[in-house]
Structure formats: C-alpha cells, structure tokens
N, C-alpha and C positions, 0 to 999 in steps of 0.2 A: 502494423498495428501499434497504436499508442497505449502502453500499459502503465497505469498509475500504481505506484507502490506507496502504501501507507505503512509507516513504521517509526520506531523510536529514533531520536537523534542523540540519545544519551551516549556519553563516552564510557560509562561504567558497566555496560552489559557484557555478558560472557561471550567469549569468542565463538562458542558453538553457534550463536545466532548470527554474528557478523560474518563468520566464514560462509554460512549458507546464503546470506544476503549477497556477498561478493560473487559466489557461484551463480546465483540467480541473475545478477547483472551481466556476468559473462554470457550466460545462455540467452538473455534478452538481446544482447548485441549480436551474437553469432547467428541468431535466427532472423536478424534484420528488423527487429522491432525497436521502438523508441521508448525510453523510460521517461515517464512523467512523475515528478516527485516534489517534495517540499523544499528542495534546494539545499538541504543541509549537507555538510561535509563529514559528519560523524555518525556513529551509531548504524542502525539498519539502513537508513537513507544513504549515508555516505559510503558505506561498504558496497551497496548495490551500484551506486553511481560510479565508484572506482572500477568495479567489474565491467561496467558498460564502457567506460572511457579506455580502460586497458585493452579492450578488444575493438577499438575504433568505432564504437556505437554512438548513437545520438541520444541526447537527453534534453529534457525541458524542465528546468527548475521553476517553481512558483512559490513566492514568499513575500511577506511584507519586509521592507528594508529594515525595520526595527528588530526583526527576529535575530539579526546579526549580533545584537546585544546579549543574546542567550546562547547561541551556538554559531560556529563559523559557517559561512555559506560556501557552497561548492563553486570553485572558480573555473572548473573544466566543462561546464554545461555548454551544449551546443546553442541553446537559447535560454533566456531567463525572463520571466515576467514578474515584475514587481507590482504588488497589490497593496491596498491600504489596510486590510483587515483579514483575520482568519476566515471569516464568513466568505469574503470575496475570493480568498484562496481556494476554499472548497468548491465554489461555483466554477472557478477556472479549471480545477481538477476534472470536474464532471464534463465541462465543455470540451476539453482537449484530450479526453481519454476514451478508448474503446473498451477497456476492461480494467478491473481493479484487483490488486493483490493486497491483502491485509497481512502484514508480517508482525511479529511480536513488537509490542510497544506499550506505552502507558496511557494516560487519560486522553491525550490528544488523539492517539491512534484509535482508541475506542469511540471517541466522538465522531471521527471521520467514518469509521466502520458503521456505526449505528445510523448515521445520517444517510449514507449511501444505500444501505439496505432498506431504510424507511422509504426513501424516494423510489426505489425499485418496487417495493410493496404497493406504493401508491401510484404505480404505473407512470412515473415521470421519466423513467428510462428503462431500457431492457438490456443493459450491459452485463457481461459476466462479472461476478464477484467471487473471488477465491480466497479463502483463509489459508495461509501457509502456516500450518500447525507444527512448527519446528519443535522437536523434542516434547510434544504434548503441551506446549505453552498455553493453548486455548481450551484445553479439556474442561476446566472448571467453568468457563464461560458457556461452552456447549451444554454442560449439565444444567446450568441456570436457564438457558433458553428452552431446553427440554422441559424443565420444571414449570416455566411460565406457560408453555403449551399445554401440559397436562392439567394445569389448574385453570385453564380457560382464559388466560390473559392475552393470548394471541389468537387472531382470526385464523381461518382455514390455513394450515401451514403447508404451503407449496414450497418447492425448493427455491429459496431466494438467493442462497449462496452455496458454494461447494467448498468442501474441505480437501486440502491436499497436504500430504505428509512428506512429499518430496518434490523436487524441481520437475522431474519427469511427469508427475501427476498434475502439476500446474499446467504444463503445456498440453497434456491430454484434455484437460478441462477447457482450454482455449480453442480447441479445434472446432 
C-alpha cells in the first residue's frame, strides 16, 4: 500500500512529534508499505522518511524543485517526482496514494488535509484518511469541526476521516 504522509517540514518542532514520525516510518517499512510524502528531509516528513529508509523501506518524494530554497529535500528517496506547483504536488499525492495520514503540521498540512477530505466528501476518491493526533495536537481542530457541524455549516456528517492516537491505531484503521 502507498501511504501518503502530510506533516510539517519545520526544524523547530518538539521531539515528541518527530520521534513518533520516525516510529511511524519504521512501521511503514516493516509492514512492507511505501511512504509517499512531500520530499522534505526535516520535520515530520523527514523523520518519517528516515524511519522508512533506516528499515530498508521504499519512499516516493513529490515536490517542486524550488521548495529546496525553503527546506532541504530528502536524498534517500527510492523515487522522486518533481512538479511545478503545490497544486500539482497535491494531485500527484492523490494519484500515487492508497491512504493518507495527517500528522502535526502548519498551514500547508491543514491545506492538504482539508483538500483531501473535501475531495472525499465530494466522492472524488474513497481512500482512507487518518489524523495522527500525537499528544492531542489536533484536539482544538476537532472541536472546531464539531462546532461547525452543530451550527449547520456541514452537510450530513458521515465519517470522512478517522482519528488515531497511536501507530497501532493507524494500522488498525488501514485494515
């Protein structure tokens, strides 16, 4: 299975997050899956990719070449696809992935998350989406989504994504 990871590329995040991302990468490789990610060598993306590579797993990085001006790109990817824009990158993520894991991140991660759940809601795909809620990182976002639902801003709320608080829960959701 090709598993896409959305997450921060920041070098400034706490180790509680990057340690879990590394463990996730180890698990992805050990279970024989391929990591699809934004190609970054730092933050959540880099930690997960290092876990994959340290366990002889496969990875596919997808990024515009110019993103290297903002963060280093991972040199250990099994394959790398260069694109011209962030929109094209998101389309390639969707094309090459069987499931999506959203890990802690910033504005770019939220953009990717909301786009992929919107596409699922609009029946453009039926792939599993799992939010990896490390240390309650996304709790406030879930409160906001619940509030939007309560106030009628969301249509019939079926399960569009699942929440996992551990790596074991992620792989239970993927079965």
